[in-house]
C-alpha positions in Angstrom: 118.3 21.1 -80.8 116.8 23.9 -82.9 116.1 23.0 -86.5 114.6 25.2 -89.3 112.9 22.2 -90.9 109.8 20.3 -89.8 111.7 17.1 -89.1 115.2 16.2 -88.2 117.2 14.6 -91.0 114.9 16.2 -93.6 116.4 14.2 -96.5 115.3 10.9 -94.8 111.8 9.3 -94.8 109.5 10.8 -92.2 108.9 7.4 -90.4 112.7 6.9 -90.0 113.3 10.4 -88.8 110.4 10.3 -86.4 111.7 7.0 -84.9 115.2 8.5 -84.4 113.7 11.6 -82.7 111.7 9.5 -80.3 114.9 7.6 -79.4 116.8 10.8 -78.8 114.0 12.3 -76.8 114.0 9.3 -74.6 117.7 10.1 -73.8 116.6 13.6 -72.7 117.1 15.7 -75.8 114.6 18.4 -76.6 113.8 19.4 -80.2 112.4 22.7 -81.4 111.5 22.3 -85.1 110.3 24.8 -87.7 112.4 27.3 -85.7 114.6 30.2 -87.0 117.3 31.7 -84.8 117.3 35.5 -84.8 119.7 36.7 -82.1 122.2 35.3 -79.7 123.6 36.9 -76.5 126.1 35.9 -73.9 125.8 37.0 -70.3 128.4 35.7 -67.9 128.3 31.9 -68.3 124.9 31.8 -70.0 124.2 31.9 -73.8 120.6 33.0 -74.8 119.2 32.3 -78.2 116.1 34.0 -79.5 114.1 31.9 -82.0 111.0 32.5 -84.1 108.3 29.9 -84.7 104.8 29.9 -86.0 103.4 30.4 -82.5 105.7 33.4 -81.8 109.2 34.0 -80.4 110.9 32.4 -77.5 114.3 32.2 -75.8 116.5 29.2 -75.0 119.4 29.4 -72.6 122.4 27.1 -72.1 126.1 27.0 -71.4 127.3 26.2 -74.9 126.0 26.8 -78.5 127.0 24.7 -81.5 126.0 26.3 -84.8 125.9 24.0 -87.8 125.8 26.1 -91.0 127.2 23.7 -93.6 130.3 24.0 -95.7 131.4 25.8 -98.8 134.5 25.1 -101.0 137.5 27.4 -100.6 138.2 27.5 -104.3 137.9 31.2 -104.8 141.7 31.8 -104.2 142.9 29.1 -106.6 142.3 31.2 -109.8 140.9 28.2 -111.5 139.6 30.3 -114.4 143.2 30.9 -115.5 143.5 27.1 -116.0 140.2 26.8 -117.7 138.6 24.9 -114.8 135.0 25.9 -114.3 133.1 26.0 -111.0 129.4 26.2 -110.3 127.7 29.0 -108.5 128.5 27.6 -105.1 132.2 27.3 -106.0 132.4 23.5 -106.5 134.6 22.3 -109.4 132.6 21.0 -112.3 133.4 17.4 -113.3 131.9 14.7 -115.4 131.4 11.0 -114.4 135.1 10.3 -115.0 136.0 13.2 -112.6 137.4 15.2 -115.5 137.2 19.0 -115.2 136.6 21.4 -118.1 140.4 21.7 -118.5 142.1 18.8 -120.4 144.5 16.9 -118.1 143.0 18.2 -114.9 140.8 16.1 -112.6 139.0 16.8 -109.3 138.0 14.4 -106.5 136.6 14.6 -103.0 134.6 17.4 -101.4 135.8 20.1 -103.8 133.6 18.7 -106.6 130.5 18.7 -104.4 128.5 16.0 -102.6 128.0 13.5 -101.4 130.7 14.8 -99.0 131.9 11.6 -97.3 135.5 10.5 -96.7 134.6 7.1 -98.3 133.4 8.9 -101.4 136.7 10.7 -101.7 138.5 7.4 -101.5 136.2 5.9 -104.1 136.8 8.9 -106.4 140.5 8.0 -106.1 139.8 4.4 -107.0 138.0 5.6 -110.1 140.8 8.0 -111.1 143.5 5.4 -110.5 141.6 2.8 -112.4 141.1 5.0 -115.4 144.6 6.6 -115.5 146.8 3.8 -114.4 144.9 0.6 -115.1 143.2 1.6 -118.3 139.7 1.0 -117.0 136.5 3.0 -117.9 135.1 3.7 -114.4 132.5 6.4 -113.6 130.7 7.9 -110.7 127.4 7.5 -112.5 124.9 5.2 -110.9 127.2 4.3 -108.0 125.6 3.0 -104.9 126.5 5.2 -101.9 126.2 3.8 -98.4 126.5 6.2 -95.4 125.8 6.4 -91.7 124.6 9.1 -89.3 126.4 8.3 -86.1 123.7 9.1 -83.7 122.6 6.6 -81.0 121.1 4.5 -82.4 123.0 4.7 -85.7 121.3 5.3 -88.9 122.8 3.3 -91.8 121.5 4.3 -95.2 122.0 3.2 -98.8 120.3 4.0 -102.1 117.2 6.2 -102.3 114.4 6.8 -99.8 110.8 5.8 -100.2 109.9 9.4 -100.9 112.6 9.7 -103.6 111.4 6.4 -105.2 107.8 7.6 -105.3 109.0 10.9 -106.9 110.7 8.9 -109.6 107.5 6.9 -110.3 108.5 3.5 -109.0 105.9 1.0 -107.9 107.1 -0.2 -104.6 107.3 -3.0 -102.1 108.2 -2.0 -98.6 109.5 -4.0 -95.6 109.7 -2.7 -92.1 110.8 -4.5 -88.9 111.2 -2.8 -85.5 114.4 -3.5 -83.7 112.2 -5.0 -80.9 111.9 -8.0 -83.3 115.7 -8.6 -83.5 116.9 -11.1 -80.8 120.4 -9.7 -80.6 119.0 -6.2 -80.1 116.8 -7.5 -77.2 119.8 -9.2 -75.7 121.8 -6.0 -75.9 118.9 -3.9 -74.6 119.2 -1.7 -77.7 115.8 -2.1 -79.2 115.3 1.5 -80.4 114.8 1.9 -84.1 113.7 0.0 -87.1 114.9 -1.7 -90.4 113.3 -0.5 -93.6 113.7 -1.9 -97.1 112.5 -0.1 -100.3 112.1 -2.5 -103.3 111.2 -2.0 -106.9 108.0 -4.1 -107.3 108.6 -4.6 -111.0 112.1 -6.2 -110.6 112.4 -7.1 -106.8 115.7 -5.1 -106.8 116.5 -3.1 -103.7 116.2 0.6 -104.3 117.3 1.7 -100.8 117.4 0.7 -97.2 117.4 2.4 -93.8 118.8 0.6 -90.7 118.1 2.7 -87.6 119.5 0.6 -84.7 122.6 -0.7 -83.1 125.4 -1.0 -85.6 123.1 0.4 -88.4 126.1 1.6 -90.4 127.6 -1.9 -90.4 124.4 -3.7 -91.2 123.4 -1.5 -94.2 126.6 -2.4 -96.0 125.3 -6.0 -96.3 122.4 -4.7 -98.3 124.6 -2.4 -100.4 126.6 -5.4 -101.4 123.4 -7.1 -102.7 122.6 -4.0 -104.6 126.0 -4.1 -106.3 125.3 -7.7 -107.5 122.0 -6.5 -109.0 120.2 -9.5 -107.5 116.6 -9.5 -106.1 116.0 -8.9 -102.4 114.5 -12.4 -102.2 118.1 -13.9 -102.3 118.3 -12.9 -98.6 115.0 -14.6 -97.7 116.7 -18.0 -98.1 120.0 -17.0 -96.4 121.3 -18.5 -93.2 122.0 -15.9 -90.5 124.2 -16.6 -87.5 122.2 -16.6 -84.2 122.3 -14.4 -82.3 123.6 -11.5 -84.5 122.0 -8.3 -85.5 122.1 -9.4 -89.1 119.7 -12.1 -88.2 117.1 -9.4 -88.2 117.2 -9.4 -92.0 115.3 -12.7 -91.9 112.3 -11.0 -90.4 112.8 -7.9 -92.5 112.7 -9.9 -95.8 109.5 -11.6 -94.7 107.9 -8.2 -94.1 108.4 -7.0 -97.6 104.9 -6.5 -99.1 103.5 -4.6 -102.1 102.2 -1.1 -101.2 101.2 0.1 -104.6 98.6 -1.3 -107.0 100.1 -2.5 -110.4 99.0 -0.5 -113.5 95.9 -1.8 -115.2 96.5 -4.6 -117.6 99.8 -5.5 -116.0 100.4 -9.1 -114.9 101.3 -9.6 -111.3 
């Protein structure tokens, strides 16, 4: 895998991305990071890629090449300007929190309005539109909690913001981490690669975000997203009863590991 960034999954916290890279390398994958592809050639049944890195150029050969270049909206042929529907510089349709475009009576939902580009977000957009137009509600995309998963092996389940995003926003944090080696069900399944990570607002004890890198990480993280929807403190889960042996039982240990990592401001009661 050749990646132009310095870590895989550059939007994720470095500790989580590093743990995933270790797990994938243990499966035989090789990573070339901070690398930029310059040329590609095919000779008979071999494909050769030339890449540039800080230490010079090198070539990598193989039987197949998959190029991930991202996606762009195909709105240029819709003549949206004639209907008064504005797009941004990338071609995505501009909407407000109620999914209204700049043209009265026209709404946009799904990938065409920009990210997060997930199927479940497209469906949630529909729920917002249906609720507002048919049921008379006042729903919005603003401040919605978005769970998602990266279906690697092990899976990465994510919800909310990362630790680095929380720090950029000025939060004082509590962090909890538990390696999957501390989860009985993961040991039983012999799937102990990965970790659980919880990012908590130290001022309110509300969960800001979570990363579950491990077996069924996408399933597990949705339990935490449900707690975030209720706007209850993470400590609610400290007193929960977890079925033994399940992967969710790991939350017992994770909650116990949540500790302050930042000093409170001077003059602030703790």
